[in-house]
ZAZAMI-38083 format. One record per residue: z, x, y of N, C-alpha, C in turn; residue in one letter. Coordinates in steps of 0.02 Angstrom, whole numbers, plus 50000, padded with zeros to 5 digits. Atoms other than C-alpha are relative to their C-alpha. Last residue first. Layout:
N
ZXYZXYZXYA ...
END
This chain:
246
499945002450059507946292444642500695004449989V 499734995650018507656292344817500084998549923Y 500034997249935505766287244854500855005949993M 499744993750037505666278244695500075007250051G 500544998950029504496264044778500225008649970G 500404993049978505906262644891499625003149974D 500925000150023506706245544850499775003050034V 500654998749966508546248444814499394998749993K 500594998050036509936239044762499355003150042I 500454997949955511706242044833499415001949960V 500954994549991512746233044733499895001750053E 499674992949978514726224444776499485005549990G 499795001049932514286207244677500145008450013T 500124997049976513306202344518500155001450079I 499564996950007513746190044419500055008450022Y 499345002249987512926175244490500545005949974S 499764994449989511056185944500500844997750006S 500024995650058510326170644414500245007050016S 499315001050045511126158944530499645006749931D 500225006250061509886162844672500615000949953S 499865007049964510176172944839500184995949928A 499224999749957510306189544760500134992350028L 499904999650048508476185244669500764999450015F 500095007750015507846178744852500605001649928L 499555005249944508366193844922500004995049963V 499234996650010507476206244798500484994850005L 500055001950080506036193844823500515003849973D 500055009250021506096194845003500045001249949A 499185000949960506176215545006500094992649988V 499564997250057504456216244905500835000449994N 499935003850058503826203745013500445002549958D 499405003749990504186213245160500134997449942P 500235004449948502766226345077500914995150028S 499825008050018503226242245024499824995250047G 499355003349954502446258345079500074994849962L 500155005349934501386268244942500524996650043S 500464997349974501406281444821499774993850051G 500515006350017502336275344688499505000250050L 500444999950061503286290544675499544996050006P 499515006250054503756290144865499405001149921I 499225001250053503786306944952500304995049954Q 499934994850038501856311344973500595000349972S 500365001250070501646293445061500215005749938K 499295003450029502876298845203499804996849936I 499384995450010501676312445244500514994649966Q 500074994950063500176300245207500375005949992D 499755006950064501146287145344499695003949930R 499195002750021501476303945474499964993749938Q 499754992150028499586311145463500664997449983E 500164999750045498896293345496500365005149949D 500554996050028500096291645626499754998349943S 500194993050023501536280645636499235000550016L 499874993149936501826265145762499765004349959A 500505002649990501406251145595499875008650058G 500294995250037503036257145531499185001350018T 499434994249982503906246745647499725009749988M 500164999449939502826234145646500105005250023D 499735005249927503106231945479499575001850056T 500545000349950502406240345298500214996150061A 500265007649993504046245245214499575000350060I 500535000149962504766263945194499534991650003Y 500194993549984506506261645086499394999750070G 500804998650012507256246845073499905006350028P 500184993449963509316246545037499015000750011A 500774996349993509666230344991500015004550040V 500484997349952511586226044977499455000849980A 500314994650014512756213844895499485002850071N 500394997649948514096200644930499755006449970C 500424993950011514826186744817499785003350077R 500424997549950516116174844858499515007549986I 500635004050022516916164444730499645002250052N 500325007649982518606164944806499204998249967K 499615006250035519116179344684499814993850036R 500224999350066517786190844730500184994549996G 500365006950007518176189244926499594997249938Y 499455003749977519036206944957499994992950002E 499394995650051518116218444831500554992450032R 500125003150060516366209344886500625001349950A 499785007550010517146211745054499794995749937V 499455003049989517336229445035500024993350017S 499925000250061515586234844956501024996850005K 500235003950062514706227245071500544998549946T 499835005449956515616236245227499964993449928F 499145001250019515506250645145500284995350008G 500084998650065513326248745132500854999749973I 500125006750021513506242245304500224999249936I 499535005749970514186257545373499884994949959G 499514997150031512876269445281500504994650004A 500175000850049511616260145373500495000749929K 499885006749974512486262245554499824995349918S 499345000049998512716280845486500014991750007A 499645002450062510916279745441500715000150013S 500085004950040510286272645625500565001549915Y 499945005949975511166285545712500064993449948N 499084998649993510976301245633500094993750019T 499715008349987509056294845640500654999849978Q 500185004749977508076310645655500344993750012G 499954993949954508216320245497499804995150056K 500565002249975508716304745373499985005350052N 499964996649938510126302045270499275000350016G 500474993649999510016298545072499935003650078M 499694996750079511076283445041499985005650016L 499425000449981510996274945237500205004349942G 499894992749970509196281845229501064999950023V 499864994450033508756269845103500305006150023V 500604995150013509246255745207500095005549950S 499804992349999510496241745223499365004350017S 500604996449987510106222045241500075008150008I 499694995949928511836213645185499295004049995N 500514992950021511456200145061499975003150085I 500284995349939512956189145084499945003449975I 500434996350028513376172444948499635004750063N 500354997749946514666159844968499555006149991G 500704999749991515736148144889499535003750029A 500134996350067517456142944864499475001749991R 500385002950073517176129244981500065003749948K 499535004349991518676135145122499544996949940R 499164997750035518366155145081500254990849993V 500134998350051516496151445143500625000549943F 500255006950034516876141445294499925002149906Q 499575004749979518116156145345499754992549953R 499604997950087516666169845290500674995449994I 500125004550052515656163445421500315000749955F 499855007349981516156170245581499814994749964A 499215003649969516746186645503500064991450011K 499495001850073515146189445418500474996050030T 500365006250020513986186845583500475000049938V 499755006249973515396198645668499604995949975F 499304999250011515216212645529500194992450038M 499805002050083513436214145514500714996350008T 500455007650001513226214045724500154995349934G 499365006849975514596227845708499654994049995K 499495000450038513306237545596500514994550018L 500144997850084511496236845634500794996549984N 500475004750041511886228845826499825000749929V 499765006849960513246238545903499774995449939D 499055001450035513036256145796500444992049995I 500185001950042511176255545863500614997149950V 500385008050019511596250146024499954998849924D 499675006849993513036263346031499544995149978D 499425000950087512256277745953500254993750032I 500275000350088510636275846069500374999949948D 500385006150002511746271946228499794999349931M 499525003750036512896288046205499624989750003A 499615002049927511066295946224500674996249979S 499525006250000510426304446073500484997450055L 500435003449942509366321646123500264991849994S 499824998049930510836332046042499574996150046P 499345002050004510676321645863500025000950093L 499504996650010508806322245861500645000050027I 499934993449958508176306445911500145005449963N 499864995350046507816287545827499945005450067D 500014996349927508366272345929499825007049964R 499934990849995508126260845793500125001650059T 500544998349950508496240845780500135007849974I 499904992350000509336230645649499375001350065G 500154998449941509496210045595500025009050017A 500854996050015509346207645409499835003150084N 499734997149952511356198345374499235007750031N 500204993550004510776186145262499805005350070V 500224996049967511946173445217499635007450010L 500124991949996511886160845111499975003050040I 499734995850064513066144945062499385006849999D 500444995950015513026135945248500195004249927V 499604993450034513676120245284499595004549982Q 499465004350023513506103645390500295007549944G 500324998550102511636109345429500644997649975F 500485004350012511946104745621499824999849931D 500015005649982513766109745662499254994149975A 499605005550055513776122745532500024992550030L 500165001650064512516130945658500244994249942I 500435002149993513226129645818499424996849935E 499945007150004514776133745760499344995250025E 499815002150058513796149345710500344992749982C 500695002450032512936151145865500154997449912A 500295006749999514726150045944499414998349987S 499555006050019515526163045862499514992550009T 500045001450060514056173745880500374996849968V 500615005050019513936172846049500034998149921E 499995006949983515866176446059499254995349986E 499395006450064515736192345957499844992850013A 499545002349942514196199846085500254996549941S 499614996649973513226212045974500694997450045K 499564999450029512266198145899500655006149992I 499954993149986511386193146048500715003349942D 499184996650001511086175545994499855006650007C 499944993549969509746163745999500605001650011A 499344998149948509766150645873499875006150020Y 500024992749954508096144045792500724999050031L 499845001949947508096129245657500085006850036R 499904993549987507306125745490500234999750074A 499864999749914507446110845403500105004050008K 499474997849985506186112745243500244997050074V 499385004349994504666105145217500605000549968G 500004998950060503496121045205500424993749969L 500295005350030502966114845384500045001049904K 500175006850018504426118745429499604995449977Q 499455003250057504676135645394499924990649994L 500314998750063502836137445496500494998249927N 500495005550018503546129045648499565000649939D 499915007750022505056139345632499654995749993I 499525000450063504216155945618500204994649994T 500535000950050502996149645774500305001149917E 500045006350012504576146945868499485001449961R 499345004650020505106163845855499904992849997A 499874999150076503526171245886500634997149957K 500545003750014503466161446052499765000049922E 500774998449974505056169246104499644995649970S 500495007450009506776159746110499385002249998D 500235005549967507866177646096499484993649986R 499474996449946509086188945989499584996250078T 500604994249962508486178945837500245002350089A 499674995349935509466171045729499565002150014V 500264996549982508426156645597500475004050074V 499754999649937509426142645519499805009550010A 499924991349967508436141545351500224999650083V 500125001249920508476125845245500285006850019N 499454998749926508236133345067499774998450060A 499605003749974506846126444947500604999150047G 499625003750071506086139444854500694996350027N 500635002350042504566141444992500464998349925E 500225006549989506206140845108499344998749962A 499195005349999507146156345052499564993850014L 499755000650055505466164845045500614996049966K 500555004050026504896162345233500204997449897Y 499985006249988506496168045281499544994649971A 499575002150046506396184645190500234990350015I 500165000850062504756186145262500604998549960A 500695006050006505116183345414500064999649951R 499475006050010506846195345403499514993949994G 499625003450062505686206445345500124994749995I 499914997350059504546205545487500245001949972G 500524994050028504846195945616500185002049954R 500975001249974505676180045667499705003349992A 500465004550052507266180145542499324999350029G 500414998149981508426193945647499234996749943G 500084997049939509786185345552499415004650027T 500294996249991509516173045420500125004150069V 499804998049941510786159745388499655007149977V 499854992349993510396150745226499755000250049A 500094998749948510526132645173500265008250012T 499644995350001510626126244983499804999450098K 499355005149978509886107544948500475007250028G 500005008349967508526116144833500764996650040N 499355000649939508836134044819500084993750031L 499244994650011508006136944652500454998250036M 
END
């Protein structure tokens, strides 16, 4: 399905990002994984991707830094020749009620989630324009659509990604560049694994399908958006939330 294509996945060493990287590789894509640091877990992810018979490399980069992003982009293009698919997945949380959020809590979340997505997209957009083809998939969140108490900073950053996605879709559609967003709900990752049983049950009660999603649920949608099967879809925000926000 994706044979001969190259995908960049930010935050691709763990959780949803790792599931996305595996899914794309399983379908023939070479994968450049961007992670904050060169960790053992990140190396393990690369080893597993290579076992799938594709080219895979790790790039340590702080996506809050425009300079580091530009440097990593240049390395990726030098190593892979071109990039066809960009998945902006990297994100963090610093949850608290608004009066208790520090300036750093706000800055860090906006810098990584929103500005990081913008920096990485900006770094690759000229290459997409030159070859008149590109596929950008931004991982937002259902709370960017509906809001959530205790997550004003996170919700704002994810809502910003939605506005950014739609603007990029309008700005570059005539260059054959598509840009869509995926909005996951509660997904079973390390982050939700820290919840108590009571908290998890309370969350499930809000979800019509009655369970948390899996990273593969998100990865399956990303694969569809990365493929030619979605060639006439751009500027969309598609939820993967079990019906939590209908």
